TORROBA-823708 format. One record per atom (N, C-alpha, C): x, y, z. Coordinates in steps of 0.2 Angstrom, whole numbers, plus 5000, padded with zeros to 4 digits. Atoms other than C-alpha are relative to their C-alpha. Layout:
XYZ
...
This chain:
499349964999
496148774953
499850085004
500149944998
495948934965
500350054994
499849955005
496149094954
500050075003
499949954996
496949254958
500150054995
499949935004
496949444951
500250035005
499649964996
497749584958
499950084997
499949915003
497849794957
500750005001
499349985001
499749844953
500050065000
499849925000
500450014955
500350035006
499649974995
501350134966
499850075000
500350044994
500550194977
499449954999
500550045003
499350064978
499549975007
500350024993
498850034997
499350035000
500749964999
497350164995
499549984996
500550025005
496550074980
499549955003
500650034998
494750014982
499849954995
500250045004
494949904968
499849925003
500150054996
495149744980
499249995001
500850004998
493349794988
499549984994
500550015006
492449804971
500149924997
499750075003
493349634964
499749955004
500250064995
493049534979
499350005002
500749995000
491249594981
499849964994
500250035007
490849534963
500349925001
500050074999
491649364966
499649965004
500550024997
490649334981
499250004998
500749985002
489049394973
499949954994
500150055006
489349274957
500249945002
499850064998
489849134968
500649974997
499350025002
491649114962
500449985005
499850014995
492249024976
500849984999
499350015002
494149014978
500550044997
499749955004
494449174968
500250055005
499849954996
495549304976
500350064997
499649935004
496149494972
500350045005
499649964995
497449574981
500250074997
499749955003
498449734979
500849995001
499350005000
500349744974
500250064998
499749955001
501449874976
500649994994
499750025006
502449884959
500250084996
499849945005
503450014949
500249984994
499850015008
503850034931
500549934999
499450065001
505549924931
499749945002
500350064997
504549794942
499549964996
500650025003
503149764930
500249934996
499850075005
503949624917
500249945004
499750064997
504849524930
499549975005
500550034996
503149524941
499549964995
500450035005
502149474925
500349934999
499750065002
503349344921
500149945006
500150064993
503349254938
499349995003
500650024998
501549244939
499849934998
500250074999
500949064941
499449994995
500650025005
499548974929
499350025004
500549984996
498249024944
499750074999
500149935002
498349214938
499650014995
500449995006
497049274927
500050084998
499949935002
497349454926
500250065006
499849954995
498049614934
499750084997
500349935000
497149794936
500650035001
499349955000
498649934932
499750065001
500149934999
498650094940
500650045000
499449955001
499950244940
500749965005
499749985008
501350224934
500149954995
499950065004
501050064925
499750014993
500450015005
499850104912
500450004992
499850005007
501050144897
500649955000
499450075000
502450014901
499649945000
500350065001
501049884901
500049974993
500050035008
500949884882
500549984999
499350045003
502749834880
500149935005
499950074996
502649694894
499549964997
500650065002
501049604886
500349974994
499950035006
501149474872
499650024994
500649975004
499649544863
499750065003
500449944998
498949714863
499450014996
500849975003
497049764861
500150064996
500049955004
496749884846
500050065005
500149944997
496150024858
500650015005
499449984997
497650004870
500650014996
499349985005
498950004855
499850074998
500249935002
497950164849
500350055005
499949954996
498050244865
500950015003
499450014997
499750184870
500049995009
500150014993
499150134887
499649955002
500450064999
498449994895
499850005009
500249994993
497549984912
499849915003
500150064999
497249794911
500449954998
499650065003
498249634908
499649945001
500550065001
497149474904
500449934999
499750075003
497849294904
499649974995
500450045005
497349214889
500049935001
500150074999
496949024887
500749984998
499450035003
498748994879
500550025004
499649984997
499549064894
500350094999
499649945000
500149234886
499550055002
500349944999
499649404891
499750054996
500349945004
498449534883
499950065004
500149934997
498549724887
499350024996
500849975003
496749804886
500050075004
500149954997
496149964890
499250015003
500750004997
494549974901
499850085003
500149934999
494850164906
499650054996
500349955005
494250254890
499249985000
500850015000
492550154889
499750005006
500449994993
492350154908
499850085001
500249924999
492350354906
499450014997
500750005003
491050334894
499449975003
500550034996
490050214904
499850055005
500049964992
490250334920
499650074997
500449945003
489650484909
499349994998
500750015003
488150414902
499850004994
500150005007
487450384886
499950074997
500449945002
486650564884
500750055000
499449945000
488450654886
500350014992
499849995007
488750734869
500450075001
499649945000
490250874871
500350024995
499649975005
490850984859
500750025001
499349984998
492251044868
500349975007
499850044993
493250934880
500750035001
499349964997
494651014891
500349935005
499850054995
495850874899
500650035004
499549964995
496850934913
500649945002
499450045000
498550834911
500149964996
499750035005
499550744900
500349925001
499750074998
499950574908
499649944996
500350075003
499250384904
499250015001
500850005001
497450434909
499750054997
500249955005
497450574898
500049974993
500050055004
497750444886
499349974998
500850044998
496050354891
499650064998
500449945001
495250544891
500050004992
500049985007
495650574873
499649934997
500350065004
494950384869
499250025001
500650004997
493350424879
499750064995
500249955004
493250594869
499850004992
500150035007
493350514852
499249964999
500750034999
491950394858
499450045000
500549964999
490850534863
499950054995
500249975005
491050624847
500350085000
499749934999
491950784852
500250034994
499649965005
492450924841
500750035000
499449984999
493850994849
500249985006
499650024994
495150944863
500550045002
499549964998
496151054874
500349965005
499850054995
497350964885
500650075003
499749974995
498051074899
500649975004
499350034996
499951044905
500450045000
499449954998
501451114912
500649994993
499450025005
502551024899
499750004991
500150015008
502351054879
500249944997
499750075003
503350894876
499549955002
500550044998
502050794886
499450004996
500750005006
500550854875
500349984993
499850035006
501650824860
500049924998
500050085000
501750634864
499349985000
500650025000
499950634865
499750014993
500349995007
499850694846
499849944995
500150075005
499950524838
499549965002
500650044998
498650454850
499350054996
500549975002
497550604845
499850004991
500150015007
497950584826
499749924999
500250065001
497450404827
499349995003
500949994998
495650434836
499850064994
500649965004
495350574822
499850075005
500149944996
495450714835
500650054999
499549945000
496350894835
500050025007
499849984993
497150934851
500350075000
499649934999
497751104856
500350015008
499750004993
498951134872
499850075002
500149934996
498551274884
500549985007
499650014994
499951294898
499750005006
500249994995
499651284915
499750055004
500149954998
499551454919
499250034997
500749985003
497851474908
499649945002
500550075000
497051314916
499450035003
500649984999
495751414924
499550024996
500349975007
495251504908
499849954996
500250055004
495351344899
499549955002
500450054997
494251244910
499350035000
500849975001
492851364908
499750004994
500350015007
492751334890
499849934997
500250075002
492351154891
499449995001
500650034999
490751064889
500149945006
499950054996
491650924898
500750015002
499349994996
493050944909
500349925003
499850054995
494050794913
500750015004
499349994996
495450814927
500449925001
499650054999
496750674927
500650005003
499449994997
498050744937
500049975008
500050044993
498650674954
499650045005
500349974995
497950724971
500350075002
499849934996
498150914977
500250044993
499749965005
498850964959
499450054997
500749965003
497051044953
499650035007
500149984994
496751104971
499950084999
500149935000
497151284968
499650044994
500549985005
496051294953
499350015003
500750014996
494451264964
499850085001
500249935000
493451434964
500250064995
499649975004
494551504951
499549994992
500450035007
493351424935
499450045000
500649975003
492051524927
499649944996
500250065004
491151354921
499550024994
500450005005
490251344904
499349995002
500550034998
488451324907
499849934997
500250075003
487851144906
500749965002
499450045000
489651094909
500149945005
499950074996
490150914917
500850005001
499350024998
491650874927
500249935002
499750064998
492450714927
500750005004
499449994996
493750704941
500249935002
499850064999
494750544940
500149975008
499750024993
495250544959
499349985004
500550024995
494250464974
500350005007
499749994994
495450484988
500550065000
500549994996
495150604994
499350024996
500749985004
493250644988
499550035006
499949965006
492750764985
500550035000
499349965002
494150854977
499750075003
500149934999
494151054980
499650024994
500249985007
493851064961
499349974999
500750035001
492350944962
499450035004
500549984995
491551024977
499850084996
500249945003
491751204967
499549994995
500450015006
490951144951
499349975003
500550014998
489651054960
499650065004
500149934997
489351214971
499750044995
500249955007
489051314953
499549974998
500650035002
487651174951
500149974993
499950055006
488651064938
500149945001
500050064999
488550894936
500749975001
499350024997
490050804944
500049924999
499950085000
490650624940
500749995003
499450004996
491850554953
500549954997
499650075001
493350434951
499749945002
500350064996
492250314961
499649974994
500550035005
491050304947
500549974994
499650035005
492450284935
500349935002
499750064997
493450154946
499449944999
500450055000
491750054946
499949984993
500150035007
491350054927
500749974997
499550045004
493050014922
500249935003
499850074997
493249874935
499449944997
500650055002
491549794929
500349974993
499750015007
492349784912
500649955001
499550055000
493849704918
499849935005
500450064996
492849584931
499949954993
500150035004
492149524915
500549964996
499550035005
493649494905
500449945005
499750054997
494449404920
499749945000
500550064998
493049284924
499649974995
500550025006
492049274908
499349985003
500750004998
490449294918
499850075000
500349935001
489249444918
500250035008
499849974994
489749564932
499450015005
500549984995
488549574948
500050085002
499849934999
488649764946
499750045007
500449974994
487349814960
500449985007
499650024995
488449714973
500650035000
499249975001
490149784967
499850075002
500249944998
489349954968
499850025008
500249994992
488549934986
500649995003
499550004997
490249874992
500550075000
499549945001
491250014984
499850065003
500449944996
489950144992
500250005007
499850024994
490250065008
500650015003
499249984998
492050065009
500250064998
499949925001
492150245002
499850035006
500249964994
491150305016
500250005006
499750024994
491950215029
500850045002
499449975001
493550305024
500050075006
């Protein structure tokens, strides 16, 4: 039977996930497998999932579906339950759906094993910020500062931080440039354009690393500023690949052909 998977979200037309997964299917010899993009808002996810036939093996989820996905699934993996966010729905052998999160471990994979930040600063307080908290916990962070306009959005992250054993502090958006300058690791999770005014205003801590989850457009002004100041920058493309590798293996049950997936992603990104 042909197998199907897709990335769902809104907007989703820009997503490079189909490029990565299709390249993986071809390299792994998975004939008859397909991967597409589905425009889907929060109210549409439950009926979408309910209507998927037995040929469907999984969904990759992007904004704004990461939090609602937890309530749509029949089963929730421990990490996704802790974070209250899932970027992956996997079809189980019995037909039920399991929510999981590959964003948090994907961030750790993209940053590399040698990353050991004391102070982590997260820009934004949405679903991807929850994954950043998970990554901060896995990396052994001592302190986490969340920069966001709304205090209530940061308060909503408090149960996640408590479950992960992290202490978080809220800094208002007006203090963003100063807050980013205090981070050993800065993770920008905000949408396109939001962090652009901060470029050139941050006095980066020596040895600081920036992970900017955006990849369209790339590089972002914030990433350009950090790189121009001599700092290591990890892109949204790096994260996209890392989390997709884990999804690929969940969907297919076979090892991901990482080199082929990386090459296809880089070629597609360069062609934009």
